[in-house]
BAKOL-766018 format. One record per residue (C-alpha): residue number from 1; residue in three letters; x, y, z. Coordinates in steps of 0.001 Angstrom, whole numbers, plus 500000, padded with zeros to 6 digits. Layout:
BEGIN
(NUM, 'Ala', (X, Y, Z))
...
% end
This chain:
BEGIN
(1, 'Met', (499709, 500012, 499889))
(2, 'Thr', (501090, 503395, 499382))
(3, 'Gly', (500541, 505222, 502202))
(4, 'Ala', (499271, 509254, 502205))
(5, 'Thr', (501478, 511985, 501489))
(6, 'Val', (502095, 514423, 504703))
(7, 'Gly', (503517, 517756, 503175))
(8, 'Pro', (506718, 517779, 501289))
(9, 'Gly', (508927, 515517, 503291))
(10, 'Pro', (511893, 513803, 502879))
(11, 'Glu', (513552, 512669, 499117))
(12, 'Pro', (511869, 509314, 498233))
(13, 'Gly', (513235, 506469, 498950))
(14, 'Ala', (515184, 508423, 502153))
(15, 'Arg', (514537, 506333, 505827))
(16, 'Ser', (512551, 509187, 507747))
(17, 'Leu', (510586, 507349, 510700))
(18, 'Val', (511600, 507108, 513895))
(19, 'Val', (509925, 503883, 516174))
(20, 'Gly', (509676, 504629, 519951))
(21, 'Val', (509309, 501957, 521960))
(22, 'Gly', (507976, 501426, 525650))
(23, 'Ala', (507818, 497713, 527100))
(24, 'Arg', (508504, 495861, 530088))
(25, 'Arg', (510977, 493432, 531038))
(26, 'Gly', (510751, 490068, 529128))
(27, 'Val', (508521, 491197, 526655))
(28, 'Pro', (509115, 488543, 523632))
(29, 'Gly', (510860, 490138, 520183))
(30, 'Asp', (508122, 488473, 518071))
(31, 'Glu', (505479, 491091, 520350))
(32, 'Val', (507462, 493917, 519489))
(33, 'Phe', (508012, 493498, 516034))
(34, 'Ala', (504498, 492417, 515602))
(35, 'Leu', (503347, 495733, 517109))
(36, 'Ile', (505320, 498051, 515187))
(37, 'Glu', (504478, 496293, 511721))
(38, 'Ala', (501218, 496217, 512709))
(39, 'Val', (500915, 500027, 513367))
(40, 'Leu', (503221, 501104, 510602))
(41, 'Ser', (501194, 498627, 508630))
(42, 'Gly', (497988, 500787, 509833))
(43, 'Ala', (498621, 503725, 509228))
(44, 'Gly', (500115, 502968, 505872))
(45, 'Leu', (503719, 503076, 506237))
(46, 'Ser', (506812, 500964, 505623))
(47, 'Thr', (509260, 499446, 507493))
(48, 'Ala', (511596, 500171, 504764))
(49, 'Asp', (511220, 503499, 506091))
(50, 'Val', (512364, 503122, 509382))
(51, 'Val', (515737, 504458, 510506))
(52, 'Glu', (516246, 503617, 513982))
(53, 'Val', (514369, 502347, 517101))
(54, 'Ala', (514571, 504551, 520051))
(55, 'Thr', (513738, 504079, 523671))
(56, 'Val', (514536, 504770, 527295))
(57, 'Asp', (517926, 503841, 528290))
(58, 'Ala', (517052, 501530, 530572))
(59, 'Arg', (515307, 499240, 528376))
(60, 'Ala', (517684, 499622, 525261))
(61, 'Gly', (519455, 496186, 526613))
(62, 'Glu', (516028, 494670, 526409))
(63, 'Pro', (516098, 491433, 524336))
(64, 'Gly', (512627, 491617, 523057))
(65, 'Ile', (513276, 495317, 521514))
(66, 'Val', (516870, 494344, 520181))
(67, 'Ala', (515597, 491410, 518517))
(68, 'Ala', (512446, 493381, 516860))
(69, 'Ala', (515499, 496401, 515927))
(70, 'Ala', (517601, 493443, 514647))
(71, 'Arg', (514150, 492311, 512380))
(72, 'Leu', (514090, 495959, 510528))
(73, 'Gly', (517875, 496528, 510295))
(74, 'Val', (518116, 499274, 512172))
(75, 'Pro', (520019, 500369, 515238))
(76, 'Val', (518062, 500766, 518933))
(77, 'Arg', (518933, 504301, 520283))
(78, 'Pro', (518735, 504780, 523887))
(79, 'His', (518006, 507971, 525549))
(80, 'Pro', (518422, 509136, 529023))
(81, 'Ala', (514726, 509274, 531379))
(82, 'Ala', (515239, 512883, 532444))
(83, 'Ala', (515786, 513985, 528759))
(84, 'Leu', (512853, 511791, 527685))
(85, 'Ala', (510654, 513551, 530525))
(86, 'Ala', (511540, 516930, 528922))
(87, 'Val', (509580, 516162, 525692))
(88, 'Arg', (505653, 517209, 525821))
(89, 'Val', (504258, 514455, 524496))
(90, 'Pro', (500101, 514270, 523879))
(91, 'His', (499418, 511109, 525973))
(92, 'Pro', (501725, 511438, 529558))
(93, 'Ser', (500938, 508910, 531837))
(94, 'Gly', (501652, 509220, 535604))
(95, 'Ala', (502027, 505417, 535927))
(96, 'Val', (504876, 505059, 533424))
(97, 'Ala', (506199, 508456, 534888))
(98, 'Ala', (506239, 506836, 538234))
(99, 'Ala', (507858, 503456, 536706))
(100, 'Val', (510640, 504904, 534545))
(101, 'Gly', (511060, 508730, 534975))
(102, 'Thr', (509001, 509845, 531928))
(103, 'Pro', (505545, 510222, 530762))
(104, 'Ser', (505903, 508376, 528145))
(105, 'Val', (508163, 506345, 526508))
(106, 'Ala', (507192, 505755, 523668))
(107, 'Glu', (506280, 509112, 522261))
(108, 'Ala', (509305, 510767, 523795))
(109, 'Ala', (511428, 508485, 521993))
(110, 'Ala', (510011, 508826, 518592))
(111, 'Leu', (509786, 512403, 519205))
(112, 'Ile', (513262, 513187, 520673))
(113, 'Asp', (515134, 513085, 517554))
(114, 'Ala', (512270, 513416, 515014))
(115, 'Asp', (510070, 516549, 513785))
(116, 'Glu', (506482, 515195, 513967))
(117, 'Leu', (504129, 512501, 515217))
(118, 'Val', (502727, 510517, 512990))
(119, 'Val', (500947, 507485, 515021))
(120, 'Pro', (500429, 508364, 518638))
(121, 'Lys', (501262, 505849, 521126))
(122, 'Thr', (499136, 502669, 520763))
(123, 'Arg', (499656, 499468, 522973))
(124, 'Ala', (499855, 495777, 521800))
(125, 'Ala', (496394, 494208, 522180))
(126, 'Gly', (497048, 491431, 524046))
(127, 'Gly', (500290, 488951, 525296))
(128, 'Ser', (502155, 487139, 523256))
(129, 'Thr', (501203, 484591, 520481))
(130, 'Gly', (502631, 481292, 519372))
(131, 'Lys', (505376, 479836, 521261))
(132, 'Asp', (505842, 482587, 523552))
(133, 'Ala', (502074, 482646, 524475))
(134, 'Gly', (503126, 481011, 527971))
(135, 'Arg', (505213, 483651, 528502))
(136, 'Ser', (503021, 486786, 528413))
(137, 'Thr', (504436, 489768, 530396))
(138, 'Gly', (500904, 491472, 531719))
(139, 'Ala', (497283, 491472, 530484))
(140, 'Lys', (497678, 495045, 529191))
(141, 'Gly', (499895, 494309, 526399))
(142, 'Ala', (503741, 494294, 527126))
(143, 'Ala', (504739, 496813, 524888))
(144, 'Thr', (503495, 500470, 523253))
(145, 'Cys', (504973, 502119, 520313))
(146, 'Ala', (504636, 505491, 518468))
(147, 'Val', (506259, 506568, 515140))
(148, 'Ala', (507377, 510048, 514095))
(149, 'Arg', (508677, 511421, 510778))
(150, 'Arg', (512118, 513195, 510452))
(151, 'Phe', (512183, 516066, 507465))
(152, 'Ser', (515602, 516406, 507715))
(153, 'Ala', (518725, 514774, 509403))
(154, 'Ala', (519494, 518008, 511552))
(155, 'Ala', (517497, 517280, 514124))
(156, 'Gly', (518632, 515508, 517561))
(157, 'Pro', (518364, 514995, 520785))
(158, 'Ser', (519754, 518378, 521566))
(159, 'Asp', (517402, 520425, 519879))
(160, 'Val', (514944, 519379, 522241))
(161, 'Ser', (515920, 519862, 525068))
(162, 'Ala', (517008, 523267, 523893))
(163, 'Gly', (513692, 524191, 522820))
(164, 'Lys', (514004, 524222, 519353))
(165, 'Thr', (511155, 525248, 517251))
(166, 'Ser', (512146, 524933, 513671))
(167, 'Thr', (509062, 524684, 511302))
(168, 'Ser', (506933, 521724, 510251))
(169, 'Pro', (506738, 521258, 506761))
(170, 'Val', (503551, 519527, 507536))
(171, 'Thr', (501366, 521976, 509820))
(172, 'Gly', (503716, 525193, 509613))
(173, 'Gly', (504109, 525462, 513152))
(174, 'Pro', (506659, 524712, 515585))
(175, 'Cys', (508492, 521200, 515783))
(176, 'Pro', (508235, 519045, 517343))
(177, 'Phe', (505721, 520059, 519437))
(178, 'Thr', (503167, 520695, 516494))
(179, 'Met', (502307, 517173, 516100))
(180, 'Ala', (500234, 515948, 513020))
(181, 'Ala', (498739, 513042, 515575))
(182, 'Met', (498118, 515889, 518270))
(183, 'Thr', (496550, 518468, 516506))
(184, 'Pro', (496394, 517339, 512819))
(185, 'Pro', (494574, 520086, 510242))
(186, 'Thr', (491570, 519453, 509121))
(187, 'Gln', (492005, 519464, 505487))
(188, 'Asn', (494631, 516804, 506051))
(189, 'Ile', (493357, 514246, 507740))
(190, 'Glu', (495518, 511865, 505495))
(191, 'Ser', (498041, 512546, 507965))
(192, 'Ala', (497083, 510271, 510464))
(193, 'Gly', (497944, 507233, 508198))
(194, 'Pro', (495370, 505769, 505665))
(195, 'Asp', (492051, 507788, 503699))
(196, 'Leu', (489994, 507845, 506885))
(197, 'Arg', (487545, 509480, 504657))
(198, 'His', (487050, 506413, 502426))
(199, 'His', (483716, 504535, 502376))
(200, 'Gly', (482498, 501619, 500220))
(201, 'Asp', (480288, 503477, 498296))
(202, 'Ala', (483259, 504581, 496543))
(203, 'Glu', (484267, 501817, 494957))
(204, 'Val', (480680, 501609, 492921))
(205, 'Arg', (479844, 505386, 492048))
(206, 'Gly', (479416, 505803, 489043))
(207, 'Glu', (479767, 502349, 487931))
(208, 'Asn', (477432, 499002, 486713))
(209, 'Leu', (478367, 496760, 489181))
(210, 'Thr', (476955, 494385, 491769))
(211, 'Asp', (477563, 495569, 494821))
(212, 'Leu', (479462, 493957, 497570))
(213, 'Ala', (481222, 496799, 498663))
(214, 'Val', (478471, 498397, 500897))
(215, 'Asn', (476679, 496873, 503544))
(216, 'Val', (473555, 498566, 503272))
(217, 'Arg', (470749, 495317, 502840))
(218, 'Thr', (469497, 495220, 499102))
(219, 'His', (466230, 495394, 497994))
(220, 'Thr', (465311, 498432, 500300))
(221, 'Pro', (463592, 500487, 501641))
(222, 'Pro', (460151, 498264, 501685))
(223, 'Glu', (457194, 499589, 499622))
(224, 'Trp', (455473, 500457, 502983))
(225, 'Leu', (458626, 502438, 504004))
(226, 'Arg', (458811, 504245, 501065))
(227, 'Thr', (454854, 505179, 501155))
(228, 'Arg', (455492, 506767, 504606))
(229, 'Ile', (458228, 508631, 503682))
(230, 'Ala', (456145, 510285, 500354))
(231, 'Ala', (453569, 510820, 502668))
(232, 'Ser', (455779, 513418, 504786))
(233, 'Ile', (456302, 515783, 501799))
(234, 'Ala', (452810, 517260, 502231))
(235, 'Ser', (454586, 518542, 505373))
(236, 'Leu', (457831, 520235, 503662))
(237, 'Ala', (456184, 523797, 504408))
(238, 'Ala', (456801, 523160, 508270))
(239, 'Tyr', (459847, 522931, 510272))
(240, 'Pro', (460422, 519576, 511234))
(241, 'Asp', (459287, 518384, 515184))
(242, 'Gly', (461450, 515240, 515851))
(243, 'Ser', (459188, 514955, 519021))
(244, 'Ser', (456915, 511660, 517579))
(245, 'Ala', (459997, 509824, 516219))
(246, 'Arg', (462220, 510524, 519359))
(247, 'Ala', (459318, 509173, 521619))
(248, 'Ala', (459199, 506227, 519355))
(249, 'Val', (462597, 505508, 519629))
(250, 'Ala', (462365, 505825, 523538))
(251, 'Glu', (459609, 503469, 523380))
(252, 'Arg', (461073, 500572, 521231))
(253, 'His', (464376, 500522, 523555))
(254, 'Gly', (462289, 501223, 526647))
(255, 'Leu', (464275, 504217, 527851))
(256, 'Pro', (462725, 507882, 528944))
(257, 'Val', (462499, 510346, 525900))
(258, 'Glu', (465584, 512508, 527477))
(259, 'Arg', (467677, 509665, 526698))
(260, 'Val', (467431, 509679, 522773))
(261, 'Leu', (468759, 512036, 520140))
(262, 'Leu', (467961, 511878, 516828))
(263, 'Thr', (470831, 512739, 514599))
(264, 'Ala', (471354, 513351, 510844))
(265, 'Gly', (472515, 509638, 510554))
(266, 'Ala', (475370, 508007, 512784))
(267, 'Ala', (478239, 509989, 511371))
(268, 'Glu', (476594, 513141, 512238))
(269, 'Ala', (476233, 511647, 516321))
(270, 'Phe', (480161, 510645, 515344))
(271, 'Val', (480829, 514708, 514749))
(272, 'Leu', (478439, 515895, 517680))
(273, 'Ile', (480751, 513397, 520107))
(274, 'Ala', (484089, 514517, 518897))
(275, 'Arg', (482787, 518495, 519058))
(276, 'Ala', (480735, 518110, 521882))
(277, 'Leu', (481874, 515607, 524712))
(278, 'Pro', (485178, 516708, 526781))
(279, 'Ala', (488221, 514182, 525826))
(280, 'Arg', (492027, 514797, 526918))
(281, 'Tyr', (492819, 511208, 525298))
(282, 'Pro', (490296, 510125, 522935))
(283, 'Val', (491177, 506638, 522022))
(284, 'Val', (490009, 504145, 519243))
(285, 'Val', (489743, 500315, 518986))
(286, 'His', (490504, 499464, 515485))
(287, 'Pro', (490285, 498083, 512848))
(288, 'Gln', (487139, 500090, 513179))
(289, 'Phe', (484871, 502131, 511192))
(290, 'Thr', (486971, 505491, 510530))
(291, 'Glu', (484467, 508412, 510568))
(292, 'Pro', (484451, 508726, 514702))
(293, 'Glu', (488402, 509054, 514429))
(294, 'Ala', (488185, 511298, 511495))
(295, 'Ala', (485297, 513502, 513159))
(296, 'Leu', (487802, 513196, 516441))
(297, 'Arg', (490989, 514553, 514772))
(298, 'Ala', (488718, 517041, 512746))
(299, 'Ala', (487435, 518747, 516074))
(300, 'Gly', (491257, 519072, 517043))
(301, 'His', (492028, 516311, 518870))
(302, 'Gly', (495100, 513545, 519033))
(303, 'Val', (493499, 510148, 518976))
(304, 'Gly', (495077, 506873, 520270))
(305, 'Arg', (494527, 504017, 518703))
(306, 'Val', (494223, 500301, 520159))
(307, 'Leu', (495149, 497587, 517228))
(308, 'Leu', (492874, 494323, 517789))
(309, 'Arg', (495424, 491708, 515894))
(310, 'Ala', (493957, 489081, 513181))
(311, 'Glu', (495961, 486135, 514898))
(312, 'Asn', (493709, 486948, 518065))
(313, 'Gly', (490835, 486477, 515446))
(314, 'Phe', (490242, 490651, 516475))
(315, 'Arg', (488625, 489878, 519746))
(316, 'Leu', (488842, 492700, 522016))
(317, 'Asp', (490791, 493008, 525618))
(318, 'Pro', (489470, 495209, 527595))
(319, 'Ala', (493008, 495437, 529677))
(320, 'Ala', (494857, 496743, 526232))
(321, 'Val', (492803, 500208, 526177))
(322, 'Pro', (494698, 502634, 528206))
(323, 'Asp', (494109, 503424, 531466))
(324, 'Glu', (494248, 507064, 531049))
(325, 'Ala', (491791, 507222, 528025))
(326, 'Asp', (488985, 509177, 528649))
(327, 'Leu', (486724, 508587, 525407))
(328, 'Val', (486788, 505048, 524062))
(329, 'Val', (485594, 504243, 520520))
(330, 'Ile', (484456, 500527, 519720))
(331, 'Gly', (481574, 498935, 517046))
(332, 'Asn', (480018, 496100, 517884))
(333, 'Pro', (479843, 494320, 515766))
(334, 'Thr', (482490, 496093, 514385))
(335, 'Asn', (482800, 497162, 510893))
(336, 'Pro', (485036, 495679, 509111))
(337, 'Thr', (485680, 492359, 510861))
(338, 'Ser', (482045, 491844, 511623))
(339, 'Val', (483336, 490386, 515425))
(340, 'Leu', (480491, 490616, 517906))
(341, 'His', (482136, 491535, 521200))
(342, 'Pro', (480324, 489864, 524639))
(343, 'Ala', (478518, 493041, 526175))
(344, 'Ala', (480386, 491710, 529310))
(345, 'Leu', (483908, 492734, 527846))
(346, 'Leu', (482554, 495972, 526572))
(347, 'Glu', (481317, 496761, 530061))
(348, 'Arg', (484825, 496711, 531419))
(349, 'Leu', (485675, 499547, 529285))
(350, 'Ala', (483814, 501342, 531501))
(351, 'Arg', (484453, 503573, 534467))
(352, 'Pro', (483595, 506694, 535965))
(353, 'Gly', (485381, 509987, 534207))
(354, 'Arg', (485367, 507953, 531013))
(355, 'Thr', (482833, 508046, 527791))
(356, 'Leu', (482463, 504728, 526209))
(357, 'Val', (481259, 505301, 522693))
(358, 'Val', (479818, 502022, 521383))
(359, 'Asp', (478673, 501940, 517340))
(360, 'Glu', (475903, 499562, 517337))
(361, 'Ala', (474915, 500507, 513789))
(362, 'Phe', (475051, 496876, 513006))
(363, 'Met', (473248, 495279, 515964))
(364, 'Asp', (470289, 495002, 514390))
(365, 'Val', (471838, 492292, 511968))
(366, 'Val', (472651, 489857, 515018))
(367, 'Pro', (469543, 487743, 516006))
(368, 'Gly', (468266, 488761, 518930))
(369, 'Glu', (470474, 491759, 519176))
(370, 'Arg', (472450, 489638, 522119))
(371, 'Glu', (475013, 491622, 523408))
(372, 'Ala', (473565, 494804, 522366))
(373, 'Leu', (474066, 497975, 525435))
(374, 'Cys', (471435, 500095, 523593))
(375, 'Gly', (468839, 499361, 526717))
(376, 'Arg', (471219, 499997, 529515))
(377, 'Thr', (471292, 502472, 531823))
(378, 'Asp', (473640, 501530, 534625))
(379, 'Ile', (476969, 501895, 532586))
(380, 'Pro', (478397, 504804, 533529))
(381, 'Gly', (479831, 507287, 530261))
(382, 'Leu', (477829, 504933, 528203))
(383, 'Val', (476795, 506315, 524849))
(384, 'Val', (475348, 503975, 522154))
(385, 'Val', (474945, 505151, 518505))
(386, 'Arg', (472770, 503329, 516063))
(387, 'Ser', (471713, 504057, 512391))
(388, 'Leu', (469027, 503338, 510165))
(389, 'Thr', (471046, 503199, 507008))
(390, 'Lys', (471506, 499558, 506704))
(391, 'Thr', (469043, 497487, 507444))
(392, 'Trp', (466194, 500148, 505699))
(393, 'Gly', (468464, 501020, 502856))
(394, 'Leu', (468122, 505224, 504033))
(395, 'Ala', (471707, 505837, 503317))
(396, 'Gly', (470179, 508965, 501464))
(397, 'Leu', (468035, 510088, 503917))
(398, 'Arg', (470335, 510334, 506999))
(399, 'Val', (468978, 509432, 510150))
(400, 'Gly', (470402, 507802, 512977))
(401, 'Tyr', (470193, 508304, 517501))
(402, 'Val', (472227, 508683, 520288))
(403, 'Leu', (471368, 506326, 523674))
(404, 'Ala', (473048, 508586, 526329))
(405, 'Ala', (472649, 509581, 529545))
(406, 'Pro', (470379, 512587, 529454))
(407, 'Glu', (473023, 515147, 530594))
(408, 'Thr', (475067, 514026, 527803))
(409, 'Val', (472183, 514211, 525309))
(410, 'Ala', (471995, 517682, 526281))
(411, 'Leu', (475141, 518711, 525625))
(412, 'Leu', (475465, 516871, 522146))
(413, 'Ala', (471833, 518785, 521449))
(414, 'Glu', (473645, 521971, 522475))
(415, 'Ala', (475797, 521399, 519247))
(416, 'Gln', (473680, 520347, 516667))
(417, 'Pro', (472055, 523108, 514158))
(418, 'Leu', (468438, 523772, 514974))
(419, 'Trp', (466258, 521239, 512455))
(420, 'Pro', (469073, 518814, 511993))
(421, 'Val', (466883, 515921, 511205))
(422, 'Ser', (464392, 516651, 508342))
(423, 'Ser', (460496, 515800, 508000))
(424, 'Pro', (460868, 512666, 505697))
(425, 'Ala', (463868, 511429, 507917))
(426, 'Leu', (461893, 511670, 511553))
(427, 'Ala', (458890, 509787, 509321))
(428, 'Ala', (461295, 506990, 508803))
(429, 'Ala', (462419, 507191, 512111))
(430, 'Glu', (458693, 506474, 513502))
(431, 'Ala', (457922, 504178, 510950))
(432, 'Cys', (461038, 501759, 512180))
(433, 'Met', (460177, 502027, 515306))
(434, 'Glu', (456585, 500082, 514901))
(435, 'Pro', (456247, 496385, 515531))
(436, 'Arg', (455807, 495082, 512071))
(437, 'Ala', (459093, 497237, 511171))
(438, 'Leu', (460787, 494925, 514252))
(439, 'Val', (459540, 491949, 513129))
(440, 'Glu', (460539, 492586, 509351))
(441, 'Ala', (463908, 493480, 510492))
(442, 'Ala', (464500, 490376, 512559))
(443, 'Glu', (463606, 487939, 509814))
(444, 'Ala', (466307, 489679, 507888))
(445, 'Ala', (468527, 489255, 510453))
(446, 'Asp', (468110, 485718, 510473))
(447, 'Arg', (468263, 485709, 506643))
(448, 'Ile', (471522, 487148, 506228))
(449, 'Thr', (473196, 484649, 509321))
(450, 'Val', (471896, 481570, 506555))
(451, 'Asp', (473849, 483821, 504063))
(452, 'Arg', (476545, 484768, 505434))
(453, 'Ala', (477083, 481070, 506163))
(454, 'His', (477022, 479828, 502761))
(455, 'Leu', (479244, 482971, 501478))
(456, 'Leu', (481804, 481125, 504328))
(457, 'Ala', (481566, 477892, 503371))
(458, 'Gly', (482148, 479202, 499857))
(459, 'Leu', (485315, 480948, 500661))
(460, 'Ala', (486350, 477902, 502848))
(461, 'Glu', (486772, 476347, 499653))
(462, 'Phe', (489906, 478954, 498142))
(463, 'Ser', (493350, 477862, 499652))
(464, 'Glu', (494021, 481319, 499144))
(465, 'Val', (491641, 483025, 501104))
(466, 'Glu', (491412, 483448, 504643))
(467, 'Ala', (487971, 484864, 506172))
(468, 'Val', (487349, 486068, 509573))
(469, 'Glu', (485000, 482654, 511280))
(470, 'Ala', (483613, 484970, 513424))
(471, 'Ala', (481667, 486670, 511417))
(472, 'Arg', (478355, 487963, 512675))
(473, 'Gly', (477756, 491309, 510724))
(474, 'Pro', (476136, 491644, 507552))
(475, 'Phe', (479704, 491387, 506151))
(476, 'Val', (482790, 488963, 506047))
(477, 'Leu', (486627, 490482, 506143))
(478, 'Val', (489027, 487962, 504202))
(479, 'Arg', (492789, 488176, 503714))
(480, 'Leu', (494554, 486895, 500618))
(481, 'Glu', (497696, 488048, 498979))
(482, 'Arg', (497585, 490775, 496031))
(483, 'Ala', (493968, 491776, 497201))
(484, 'Ala', (494047, 494968, 495544))
(485, 'Glu', (494924, 492778, 492043))
(486, 'Val', (492132, 490824, 492889))
(487, 'Arg', (489517, 493310, 493717))
(488, 'Glu', (490787, 494810, 490124))
(489, 'Arg', (489939, 491914, 488647))
(490, 'Leu', (487053, 491122, 490282))
(491, 'Arg', (485643, 495048, 489012))
(492, 'Leu', (486225, 493355, 485325))
(493, 'Leu', (483983, 490525, 485811))
(494, 'Gly', (481202, 493127, 487579))
(495, 'Phe', (481961, 492846, 490983))
(496, 'Ala', (482828, 495514, 493674))
(497, 'Ala', (484785, 494731, 496849))
(498, 'Arg', (485633, 497237, 499735))
(499, 'Arg', (489400, 497556, 499883))
(500, 'Gly', (490635, 496816, 503280))
(501, 'Asp', (493626, 499058, 503482))
(502, 'Thr', (492039, 502409, 504454))
(503, 'Phe', (490936, 500623, 508106))
(504, 'Pro', (493990, 501143, 510536))
(505, 'Gly', (495509, 497739, 511567))
(506, 'Leu', (494823, 496356, 507988))
(507, 'Gly', (497278, 496336, 505340))
(508, 'Pro', (496446, 495774, 501612))
(509, 'Gln', (496079, 492117, 501746))
(510, 'Trp', (492512, 492699, 503334))
(511, 'Leu', (488970, 493017, 501342))
(512, 'Arg', (485400, 493497, 503114))
(513, 'Leu', (482666, 491523, 501404))
(514, 'Ala', (479220, 492337, 501943))
(515, 'Val', (476889, 489287, 502048))
(516, 'Arg', (473991, 488913, 499663))
(517, 'Asp', (471948, 486511, 498669))
(518, 'Arg', (472365, 482780, 497977))
(519, 'Ala', (472345, 483241, 493983))
(520, 'Thr', (474788, 486827, 494263))
(521, 'Thr', (476758, 484629, 496371))
(522, 'Asn', (477261, 481759, 493879))
(523, 'Arg', (478155, 484261, 490668))
(524, 'Phe', (480422, 485777, 492755))
(525, 'Leu', (482428, 482694, 494245))
(526, 'Gln', (482760, 482162, 490616))
(527, 'Ala', (483917, 485019, 489303))
(528, 'Leu', (486760, 485079, 492736))
(529, 'Asp', (487653, 482068, 491372))
(530, 'Gln', (488371, 483052, 487833))
(531, 'Ala', (490471, 486286, 489384))
(532, 'Val', (492191, 484429, 491363))
(533, 'Gln', (493392, 481982, 488589))
(534, 'Ala', (493761, 484789, 486366))
(535, 'Leu', (496638, 486532, 488610))
(536, 'Pro', (500050, 485864, 486910))
(537, 'Ala', (502595, 484024, 488824))
(538, 'Arg', (505284, 485730, 490264))
(539, 'Ser', (508380, 485081, 489018))
(540, 'Gly', (511078, 483035, 491347))
(541, 'Arg', (507746, 481187, 492523))
% end
């Protein structure tokens, strides 16, 4: 994958990345290297551009860090804790400061000899795997890393300790304290790595392709819903009144109306959360729908990432989320992995003083909506975001809602413009809360479960394809070599698949496939077989 261009940067081919690493004693080299590789890949960066691994001098001889640097082919650069403590970092930790003398080893070590932070502190999501599984060094993940970029060879530790404020080619502000990952410019969201604004609709726009890239249910909206929406047009001369729709949503979830906020789709909800709710250290659990992070960055927040790993089935380890995170975003079931996290695990992310945002846009596709938190009022700081787009085919209408404590709803509402949801969208929301709509949604969820099993069974016939078997959403995430070439060949054969490399934590070998009916899936599987077989053999293989 080609990473996004950030400013003029170094000359092409020049090594420019400094990886800062913090680690507990005894951390395996495989774990450190896997974390570095995942962080770089998730940000659209290459291990070939790493110039050094930097850490505090007390850990510079740690075998795991030395081994990871050796695999990268770069040296380990040690820095005194006192020098690292003088570096301003976006995500300081009192616990780390007490343990090693600097508030953040990873971020400070990356920045001290570089110009701009590209990826903030990221913690390994879980312990070791494979032969080192029995030597896990801590439930929280034994390593953290951050990535910074140099724009010239002149910068050095002395520049930081002396308070040097050279101009950043990206932001035009002082370095190293004006950092792309801390206060990113809204017009350059790509500085976060992958294109966070790329979505599945871009794969099919203006093309006559069978759509496996967008997760909206086919043959929607149903006729009865179209009729209700059309009837609302007669009242367009009046300003929208959301009271009936809001009450319908509240009744559907058994909540007081004060806990409901209607929004122009889930995307608006994420923008409101980013702008209205206080957060010093927001963290997004990735791979994940990218709009929450894009909205946070556009609002001027630095965003930390916790990357769930394919080898662990993209399962959540609550201990991987930093204690200091005061706003945490996670999807359930998660887009694009389709993994459904147990509600009990999500509850462990909640604590006083923290906002826990759970994106349940696809929860109504899960039979019985098991693991849903939407009706809970006992979890501190819980904010649930829901969308009517996917099940009811309303992407063009823009309607969703937030479920949260009344004081949180009030803060979000203050940030909304007047009349944010149109009258047709309000009519649709009210209709989709009615008993017959809930029955139809439940039947659709059952059909999707059967159709997804059929897709997974067909994919299992391909030795070249590895699917995330724990899929519970209306889509499946698959990994295969040369996925970009396969995707282009599928387009030539009439099918659009969602590229995976724009999701932090994934790379160019991933594709997301929407679940469709059996006939469509069978045609797709035939096209996939042709696309895979048509790949030219690489030399030397």
